[in-house]
Backbone as JSON, one array per atom type, in Angstrom:
{
  "sequence": "RRVDTQTSGYMPPGVRLDAESLRDLATWAVPFHPSEILLSSKKPEDALVKRPEKVLVNNRQTAYFFKPFPPGALTDARTELESYKRIAKAELRPNTRICRLHGVVQNEEGLPMGLLLTYISHERKTLELAVRPDTSLSMRQHWADQVTETLADLHRAGLVWGDAKADNVLIDTENNAWIVDFGGSFTEGWVDKEIAGTVEGDLQGLEKIVSFVLTNWLP",
  "N": [[97.92, 79.13, 95.07], [94.85, 79.8, 93.23], [94.33, 79.53, 89.76], [93.07, 81.32, 86.94], [92.14, 79.45, 84.42], [91.13, 80.36, 81.93], [92.08, 82.61, 81.4], [94.69, 82.78, 81.42], [96.21, 81.1, 79.99], [97.25, 78.69, 81.15], [97.56, 75.23, 81.56], [95.86, 73.01, 83.98], [97.08, 70.2, 85.61], [96.09, 66.95, 84.38], [93.89, 65.31, 81.75], [91.63, 66.52, 79.53], [88.8, 65.18, 79.72], [85.37, 64.84, 77.95], [82.26, 65.58, 79.15], [80.67, 63.56, 79.22], [82.15, 61.13, 79.37], [83.53, 61.57, 81.89], [81.45, 61.07, 83.47], [80.6, 58.45, 82.79], [83.11, 57.32, 83.4], [82.97, 57.5, 86.57], [81.3, 55.89, 86.92], [82.56, 53.28, 87.24], [85.1, 53.52, 88.14], [87.53, 54.45, 91.18], [87.59, 57.33, 92.44], [90.81, 59.45, 93.09], [91.78, 62.06, 95.14], [94.38, 64.26, 94.41], [95.55, 64.99, 97.18], [95.33, 62.78, 98.57], [97.19, 61.09, 98.25], [100.36, 59.85, 98.77], [103.63, 60.05, 98.82], [106.22, 57.36, 98.68], [108.89, 57.36, 99.41], [112.47, 57.74, 100.36], [113.37, 60.22, 100.01], [111.27, 62.42, 99.59], [111.68, 64.89, 98.27], [112.88, 64.27, 95.77], [110.78, 63.93, 93.85], [110.62, 66.27, 92.53], [112.43, 66.33, 90.63], [112.17, 63.85, 89.35], [109.84, 61.37, 88.05], [107.37, 60.19, 90.66], [106.98, 56.8, 91.25], [106.23, 54.52, 93.08], [103.32, 54.84, 95.47], [101.47, 55.69, 98.5], [98.33, 55.11, 99.61], [95.1, 55.5, 101.52], [95.92, 56.09, 104.45], [98.55, 55.47, 104.41], [98.4, 52.44, 104.05], [98.02, 51.26, 101.7], [99.98, 50.55, 98.93], [100.68, 51.82, 95.43], [101.12, 51.5, 91.96], [101.79, 54.72, 90.76], [100.84, 56.23, 87.19], [101.15, 58.76, 85.27], [99.15, 60.81, 83.52], [100.34, 62.15, 80.38], [100.69, 65.56, 79.69], [97.91, 66.59, 77.32], [97.63, 64.47, 76.38], [95.04, 63.17, 75.42], [93.88, 61.08, 73.65], [95.62, 58.92, 74.17], [94.83, 58.41, 76.83], [92.06, 57.97, 76.74], [92.22, 55.52, 75.32], [93.7, 53.82, 77.08], [92.03, 54.14, 79.74], [89.45, 52.95, 78.96], [90.61, 50.29, 78.24], [91.42, 49.55, 80.59], [88.75, 49.26, 82.0], [87.29, 47.42, 80.68], [88.84, 45.51, 81.52], [88.22, 45.73, 84.17], [85.72, 45.15, 84.23], [85.56, 42.58, 83.41], [85.46, 38.65, 83.93], [87.82, 37.98, 85.54], [90.16, 35.7, 87.02], [90.85, 36.07, 90.33], [93.78, 35.87, 91.23], [94.87, 36.2, 88.73], [97.95, 37.17, 86.93], [98.1, 40.37, 86.49], [98.61, 43.77, 85.77], [96.38, 45.63, 87.61], [93.62, 48.19, 87.5], [93.4, 50.42, 90.33], [92.57, 52.99, 90.82], [91.67, 56.36, 89.73], [93.41, 59.28, 89.91], [92.07, 62.49, 90.31], [91.55, 65.97, 89.39], [90.68, 69.22, 90.92], [88.52, 69.97, 89.24], [87.91, 67.3, 88.58], [89.11, 66.16, 86.45], [90.84, 63.76, 85.02], [94.22, 62.93, 86.39], [96.0, 60.79, 86.24], [96.72, 57.3, 86.88], [96.28, 54.96, 89.38], [97.68, 52.03, 89.95], [98.26, 48.41, 89.99], [100.94, 47.89, 92.33], [103.8, 46.4, 91.56], [106.39, 44.55, 93.1], [109.4, 44.65, 91.7], [111.95, 45.51, 91.44], [112.66, 46.78, 88.91], [113.07, 45.17, 86.81], [112.43, 43.73, 84.08], [111.08, 40.78, 81.75], [112.74, 40.74, 79.28], [115.23, 42.05, 80.78], [115.57, 39.95, 82.82], [116.27, 37.49, 81.73], [118.99, 35.52, 81.46], [122.2, 34.32, 80.1], [123.0, 32.39, 81.99], [120.71, 31.75, 83.07], [118.54, 29.54, 84.54], [117.16, 26.6, 83.34], [114.96, 25.58, 84.03], [113.51, 27.87, 85.59], [113.36, 29.34, 83.0], [111.3, 28.12, 81.7], [109.49, 28.42, 83.57], [108.67, 30.93, 83.71], [107.97, 31.32, 81.1], [105.5, 29.46, 81.05], [103.96, 30.92, 82.83], [103.55, 33.6, 81.56], [102.06, 32.5, 79.25], [99.77, 31.03, 80.53], [98.65, 33.46, 81.96], [98.18, 35.31, 79.6], [96.54, 33.46, 78.35], [94.19, 33.39, 80.16], [93.3, 36.28, 79.78], [92.42, 36.15, 77.29], [90.22, 34.25, 77.58], [88.45, 35.77, 78.9], [87.86, 37.54, 77.12], [89.51, 39.43, 76.35], [92.25, 41.42, 75.23], [95.97, 41.92, 75.1], [97.83, 43.15, 73.67], [100.16, 45.25, 73.19], [102.28, 43.03, 73.11], [105.38, 41.84, 74.47], [108.57, 41.25, 75.47], [109.44, 43.21, 76.97], [107.46, 44.08, 78.44], [106.7, 42.46, 80.38], [106.89, 42.05, 83.68], [109.15, 41.1, 86.46], [108.56, 40.08, 89.14], [109.59, 40.34, 92.94], [109.63, 37.51, 93.78], [110.0, 36.0, 91.74], [107.88, 35.93, 89.57], [105.91, 36.17, 86.97], [104.52, 38.74, 85.38], [102.17, 40.32, 83.31], [101.85, 43.17, 82.13], [100.9, 46.87, 80.93], [98.47, 48.15, 79.19], [97.75, 50.04, 77.14], [97.12, 50.03, 74.45], [98.97, 50.32, 72.22], [101.4, 48.95, 69.94], [104.36, 47.04, 69.38], [106.86, 46.96, 66.75], [108.41, 44.05, 65.18], [107.86, 42.58, 67.26], [104.8, 41.94, 67.36], [103.0, 42.09, 64.43], [101.82, 44.75, 62.64], [99.28, 44.79, 61.08], [97.62, 42.98, 62.78], [97.9, 43.82, 64.96], [96.45, 44.18, 68.49], [94.73, 42.32, 68.55], [93.72, 38.93, 69.3], [94.82, 37.05, 67.68], [97.42, 38.73, 67.35], [98.21, 38.8, 69.6], [98.68, 36.29, 70.13], [101.09, 35.91, 68.45], [102.96, 37.72, 69.55], [102.97, 36.22, 71.8], [104.4, 33.74, 71.04], [107.14, 34.72, 70.44], [107.74, 35.9, 72.44], [108.0, 33.66, 74.32], [109.91, 32.1, 72.67], [112.15, 33.77, 72.79], [112.45, 33.56, 75.61], [113.27, 31.03, 76.06], [115.52, 30.55, 74.48], [117.06, 32.7, 74.31], [116.87, 34.49, 71.92], [116.25, 37.48, 70.46], [113.46, 39.21, 68.79]],
  "CA": [[96.8, 80.02, 94.55], [93.99, 78.88, 91.9], [94.64, 80.46, 88.55], [92.33, 81.38, 85.87], [92.83, 79.05, 83.05], [90.46, 81.22, 80.77], [92.61, 83.74, 80.6], [96.23, 82.85, 81.56], [96.73, 79.87, 79.09], [97.78, 77.59, 82.01], [96.76, 74.22, 81.48], [96.15, 72.34, 84.86], [97.27, 68.62, 85.24], [94.68, 66.23, 84.02], [93.21, 65.4, 80.74], [90.32, 67.16, 79.46], [87.83, 64.18, 78.86], [84.14, 65.56, 77.97], [81.55, 65.73, 80.28], [79.82, 62.07, 79.15], [83.06, 60.52, 79.7], [83.83, 61.85, 82.98], [79.87, 60.29, 83.93], [81.22, 57.32, 82.61], [84.48, 56.8, 84.57], [82.44, 57.69, 88.06], [80.35, 54.53, 87.67], [83.3, 52.07, 87.55], [86.55, 53.7, 88.62], [87.52, 54.7, 92.45], [88.66, 58.71, 92.38], [91.27, 59.89, 94.19], [92.19, 63.25, 94.85], [95.77, 64.3, 94.94], [96.22, 65.27, 98.32], [95.08, 61.86, 99.25], [98.26, 60.47, 97.71], [101.37, 60.26, 99.72], [105.16, 59.35, 98.0], [106.82, 56.62, 99.07], [110.57, 57.59, 98.89], [113.1, 58.26, 101.57], [113.83, 61.55, 99.79], [110.17, 62.77, 98.56], [111.84, 66.07, 97.57], [113.31, 63.6, 94.22], [109.67, 64.14, 93.14], [110.5, 67.37, 91.84], [112.93, 66.16, 89.26], [111.79, 62.56, 88.4], [108.34, 61.12, 88.18], [107.12, 59.38, 91.41], [105.94, 55.5, 90.83], [105.51, 53.78, 94.3], [102.98, 55.87, 96.02], [100.8, 55.18, 99.12], [96.93, 55.97, 99.82], [94.28, 54.91, 102.86], [96.63, 56.3, 105.63], [99.82, 54.49, 103.96], [98.41, 51.04, 104.27], [98.03, 50.47, 100.18], [100.8, 50.66, 97.73], [100.3, 51.52, 94.2], [102.11, 52.36, 91.08], [101.33, 55.88, 89.75], [101.17, 56.35, 86.13], [100.37, 59.96, 85.19], [98.77, 61.13, 81.84], [101.16, 63.25, 80.13], [99.81, 66.91, 79.13], [97.64, 66.57, 76.06], [97.39, 62.82, 75.93], [93.67, 62.9, 75.66], [93.97, 59.86, 72.96], [95.91, 57.68, 75.01], [94.2, 58.29, 78.05], [90.89, 57.38, 76.54], [92.45, 54.36, 75.25], [93.99, 53.26, 78.47], [90.97, 53.81, 80.46], [88.91, 52.18, 78.04], [91.24, 48.85, 78.58], [91.14, 48.92, 82.52], [87.28, 49.38, 82.23], [86.86, 46.22, 80.3], [89.39, 44.23, 82.38], [87.49, 45.79, 85.61], [84.26, 44.3, 84.1], [85.8, 40.84, 82.73], [85.29, 37.6, 85.02], [89.17, 37.45, 85.46], [90.29, 35.03, 88.19], [91.59, 37.2, 91.44], [95.44, 35.81, 91.04], [95.58, 36.35, 87.3], [98.93, 38.14, 87.22], [97.91, 41.11, 85.17], [98.39, 45.13, 86.3], [95.02, 46.03, 87.3], [93.48, 49.89, 88.06], [92.63, 50.61, 91.42], [91.87, 54.18, 91.12], [91.95, 57.32, 89.12], [93.62, 60.62, 90.65], [91.5, 63.51, 89.81], [92.32, 67.31, 90.35], [89.5, 69.42, 91.45], [87.71, 69.6, 88.39], [87.43, 66.03, 88.07], [89.86, 65.89, 85.07], [91.99, 62.34, 85.59], [95.63, 63.29, 86.33], [96.83, 59.77, 86.31], [96.31, 56.02, 87.55], [96.69, 54.32, 90.39], [97.7, 50.6, 89.38], [98.74, 47.48, 91.13], [102.2, 47.62, 92.58], [104.63, 45.26, 91.71], [107.7, 44.79, 93.57], [110.24, 44.24, 90.64], [113.47, 45.94, 91.16], [112.93, 47.38, 87.46], [113.33, 44.0, 86.3], [111.37, 43.04, 83.15], [111.45, 39.64, 81.47], [113.75, 41.08, 78.69], [116.28, 42.08, 81.33], [115.75, 38.85, 83.62], [116.51, 36.48, 81.09], [120.42, 35.84, 81.12], [122.68, 33.16, 79.49], [122.92, 31.29, 83.0], [119.05, 31.4, 83.76], [118.29, 27.75, 84.41], [115.92, 26.24, 82.22], [113.63, 25.21, 84.67], [113.26, 29.1, 85.59], [112.62, 30.26, 81.9], [110.19, 27.5, 81.73], [108.29, 28.89, 84.63], [108.16, 32.38, 83.42], [106.96, 31.11, 79.78], [104.18, 28.8, 81.29], [103.23, 31.9, 83.59], [103.0, 34.31, 80.66], [101.27, 31.87, 78.18], [98.48, 30.99, 81.21], [97.81, 34.67, 82.03], [97.55, 35.41, 78.34], [95.0, 32.62, 78.24], [93.12, 34.16, 80.96], [92.91, 37.28, 79.27], [91.59, 35.97, 75.98], [88.97, 33.44, 77.81], [87.38, 36.73, 79.23], [87.33, 38.32, 75.7], [90.2, 40.72, 76.41], [93.45, 41.3, 74.86], [97.14, 42.7, 75.79], [97.95, 44.6, 72.47], [101.47, 45.28, 73.09], [102.82, 41.66, 73.96], [106.82, 41.39, 74.02], [109.12, 40.68, 76.74], [109.56, 44.17, 77.91], [106.22, 44.42, 79.02], [106.23, 41.52, 81.3], [107.57, 42.28, 85.11], [109.22, 39.67, 87.33], [108.59, 40.14, 90.62], [110.66, 39.63, 93.78], [109.37, 36.29, 94.03], [110.34, 35.28, 90.26], [106.8, 35.55, 89.21], [106.01, 36.86, 85.67], [103.15, 39.78, 85.47], [101.84, 40.89, 82.05], [101.43, 44.72, 82.02], [100.79, 47.84, 79.62], [97.33, 47.87, 78.01], [98.05, 51.29, 76.71], [96.5, 50.04, 72.88], [99.82, 50.22, 71.37], [102.22, 47.58, 69.64], [105.96, 47.03, 69.06], [107.15, 46.29, 65.63], [109.06, 43.13, 65.71], [106.84, 41.47, 68.4], [103.6, 42.1, 66.69], [102.62, 42.8, 63.04], [100.68, 45.99, 62.48], [98.04, 44.28, 60.61], [97.0, 42.21, 63.52], [97.89, 44.4, 66.38], [95.41, 44.76, 69.0], [93.74, 41.22, 68.48], [93.92, 37.71, 69.68], [96.05, 36.42, 66.59], [98.34, 39.36, 67.3], [98.8, 38.6, 71.03], [99.8, 35.06, 69.78], [102.22, 36.03, 67.8], [103.82, 38.15, 70.5], [103.79, 35.38, 72.83], [105.16, 32.86, 70.4], [108.14, 35.24, 70.23], [108.26, 35.77, 74.11], [108.58, 32.16, 74.45], [110.88, 31.75, 72.05], [113.16, 34.33, 73.45], [112.75, 32.8, 77.04], [113.86, 29.91, 75.91], [116.81, 30.67, 73.51], [117.92, 34.4, 74.8], [116.84, 35.39, 70.91], [115.24, 38.89, 70.63], [113.24, 39.63, 67.17]],
  "C": [[96.17, 79.11, 93.18], [94.4, 79.97, 90.79], [93.64, 80.16, 87.48], [92.7, 81.03, 84.46], [92.17, 79.7, 82.02], [91.4, 81.85, 80.12], [94.3, 83.66, 80.73], [97.03, 81.84, 80.74], [97.36, 78.78, 79.88], [97.12, 76.37, 81.76], [96.9, 73.23, 82.63], [96.33, 70.91, 84.58], [95.75, 67.94, 85.12], [94.6, 66.35, 82.43], [92.1, 65.77, 80.35], [89.29, 66.34, 78.41], [86.34, 65.18, 78.65], [83.1, 64.73, 78.94], [80.82, 63.99, 80.31], [80.91, 61.09, 79.61], [83.4, 60.06, 81.15], [82.38, 60.9, 83.9], [80.35, 59.02, 83.73], [82.12, 56.66, 83.59], [83.87, 56.93, 86.06], [81.65, 56.48, 88.06], [81.0, 53.54, 87.44], [84.9, 52.28, 88.18], [86.29, 54.55, 90.03], [88.51, 55.96, 92.24], [89.17, 58.81, 93.6], [91.77, 61.56, 94.22], [93.61, 63.64, 95.21], [96.33, 64.42, 96.28], [95.75, 63.88, 99.24], [96.43, 60.75, 99.11], [99.62, 60.77, 98.08], [102.67, 59.47, 98.91], [105.4, 58.43, 99.0], [108.25, 56.28, 99.05], [111.12, 58.04, 100.2], [113.64, 59.63, 101.23], [112.48, 62.07, 98.89], [110.72, 64.44, 98.09], [112.31, 65.36, 95.81], [111.91, 64.02, 93.56], [109.74, 65.44, 92.36], [111.57, 67.38, 90.66], [113.07, 64.67, 88.92], [110.55, 62.12, 88.75], [108.17, 60.16, 89.46], [106.39, 57.87, 91.12], [105.58, 54.82, 92.13], [104.72, 54.98, 95.01], [102.12, 55.21, 97.34], [99.43, 56.25, 99.74], [96.37, 55.08, 101.01], [95.42, 54.83, 103.75], [98.05, 55.44, 105.42], [99.82, 53.04, 104.03], [98.34, 50.45, 102.72], [99.1, 50.89, 99.46], [100.26, 50.77, 96.35], [101.33, 51.97, 93.3], [101.41, 53.52, 90.54], [102.01, 56.01, 88.34], [100.49, 57.49, 85.62], [100.25, 60.26, 83.74], [99.73, 62.29, 81.49], [100.07, 64.62, 79.68], [99.31, 66.67, 77.9], [97.61, 65.32, 75.7], [96.28, 62.18, 75.88], [93.32, 61.39, 74.92], [94.31, 58.56, 73.78], [95.48, 57.45, 76.34], [92.78, 57.88, 77.94], [91.05, 55.91, 76.39], [92.87, 53.2, 76.36], [92.72, 52.82, 79.47], [89.82, 52.96, 80.2], [89.35, 50.33, 78.44], [90.81, 48.78, 79.68], [89.58, 48.77, 82.48], [86.9, 48.02, 81.91], [87.67, 45.21, 81.18], [88.55, 44.44, 83.99], [86.09, 45.14, 85.66], [84.48, 42.64, 83.65], [85.84, 39.99, 84.3], [86.75, 37.16, 85.09], [89.43, 36.67, 86.74], [91.06, 35.97, 89.16], [93.18, 37.23, 91.34], [95.77, 35.6, 89.69], [96.52, 37.5, 87.66], [99.02, 39.12, 86.11], [98.15, 42.91, 86.07], [97.04, 45.77, 86.46], [94.93, 47.56, 87.83], [92.78, 49.56, 89.12], [91.99, 51.86, 91.89], [92.5, 55.13, 90.27], [92.3, 58.63, 90.01], [92.92, 61.74, 89.37], [91.86, 64.99, 90.3], [90.74, 67.73, 90.54], [88.54, 69.81, 90.47], [87.21, 68.28, 88.05], [88.0, 65.7, 86.83], [90.79, 64.59, 85.76], [93.44, 63.05, 85.26], [96.63, 62.04, 85.78], [96.06, 58.27, 87.09], [97.06, 55.4, 88.45], [96.6, 52.88, 90.06], [98.27, 49.56, 90.39], [100.2, 47.3, 91.2], [102.92, 46.42, 92.61], [105.99, 45.0, 91.83], [108.76, 44.14, 92.73], [111.45, 44.54, 90.78], [113.74, 46.36, 89.8], [113.42, 46.31, 86.57], [111.94, 43.34, 85.09], [111.87, 41.9, 82.48], [112.68, 39.64, 80.69], [115.18, 41.35, 79.47], [116.56, 40.57, 82.26], [116.35, 37.52, 83.24], [118.01, 36.39, 80.76], [121.05, 34.61, 80.72], [122.58, 31.94, 80.88], [121.7, 31.26, 83.53], [118.97, 29.9, 83.5], [116.99, 27.42, 83.5], [114.74, 26.12, 82.89], [112.69, 27.05, 85.07], [112.57, 29.47, 84.11], [111.55, 29.31, 81.69], [108.92, 27.72, 82.44], [107.86, 30.1, 84.1], [107.36, 32.14, 81.89], [105.74, 30.57, 79.82], [103.13, 30.29, 82.06], [102.84, 32.97, 82.37], [101.65, 33.44, 79.87], [99.82, 31.59, 79.16], [97.62, 32.26, 81.41], [97.46, 35.29, 80.72], [96.24, 34.68, 77.91], [93.59, 33.29, 78.93], [92.26, 35.16, 80.26], [91.86, 36.81, 78.2], [90.51, 34.99, 76.25], [87.99, 34.65, 78.49], [87.17, 37.82, 78.1], [88.35, 39.89, 75.83], [91.38, 40.44, 75.58], [94.66, 42.17, 75.41], [97.16, 43.83, 74.84], [99.44, 44.66, 72.51], [102.28, 43.87, 73.74], [104.66, 41.57, 73.16], [107.22, 41.55, 75.72], [109.43, 41.86, 77.65], [108.31, 44.58, 78.45], [105.69, 43.2, 80.15], [107.44, 41.85, 82.57], [107.76, 41.06, 85.71], [109.71, 40.16, 88.88], [109.72, 39.67, 91.52], [110.79, 38.3, 94.3], [109.39, 35.44, 92.83], [108.97, 34.79, 89.52], [106.52, 36.74, 88.13], [104.46, 37.79, 85.6], [103.17, 40.41, 83.84], [101.32, 42.6, 82.54], [101.31, 45.87, 80.5], [99.86, 47.36, 78.79], [97.03, 48.97, 77.49], [97.22, 51.11, 75.03], [97.36, 49.88, 71.94], [100.5, 48.87, 70.91], [103.44, 48.02, 69.08], [106.37, 46.47, 67.67], [108.26, 45.21, 65.94], [108.55, 42.16, 66.49], [105.53, 41.15, 67.61], [103.7, 43.06, 65.36], [101.5, 44.03, 63.09], [99.62, 45.21, 61.88], [97.18, 43.57, 61.51], [96.96, 42.46, 65.07], [96.36, 44.65, 67.38], [94.17, 43.57, 68.8], [94.34, 40.17, 69.06], [94.98, 37.42, 69.0], [97.34, 37.67, 66.93], [99.35, 39.32, 68.55], [99.64, 37.13, 70.79], [100.85, 34.91, 69.18], [103.23, 36.48, 68.74], [104.26, 37.08, 71.53], [104.43, 34.45, 72.17], [106.54, 33.4, 70.62], [108.84, 35.52, 71.66], [108.99, 34.44, 74.37], [109.93, 31.86, 74.19], [112.35, 32.62, 72.54], [113.7, 34.17, 74.97], [113.79, 31.88, 77.02], [115.38, 29.82, 75.2], [117.68, 31.85, 73.52], [117.62, 35.23, 73.06], [115.7, 36.42, 70.86], [114.88, 39.08, 68.94], [113.62, 40.87, 66.83]]
}
């Protein structure tokens, strides 16, 4: 049943963007109602105890990664939506290996509940976990080249990564490297605070990523 949020104190799922932001969101993002989202799991009841990640839409024809907005995460939601808006409007090559926004899950009030992002079949393997002492030099160079190429594509389009680090690179089941996480944060040790969110900061992070891939050294 519906709950009167004005008197109950109950906060429904969704971040409370202002009316202007919601109108802007409607001009570039595809909305999805929660009823259109199906869980992709052999045990759907698991969603009661752990966050669903892979979901299905369009009559189970399309898989996406679902990233929910935590309650009260208004600033983070604004930052992330703005980042994906810039990506959506940028002239990136279709085969640029980044996580893109494909839709926004919105509740009955139109408030964003979470993002539908590119689903990358990666078996929970980040670049940080994928590089092992016995990883061949050719595979290491392959990953380093792919991350370098993708970041160059972003910069040519006037975009920045921000949180450049090995843990924000996913290795898919075909051993391709994908850049993910455009939430606007940064990680100490990988990028200096003073240049975080800039091309210079991205290049600093890239240098450390390539060094890690080729030498197994973590900053």
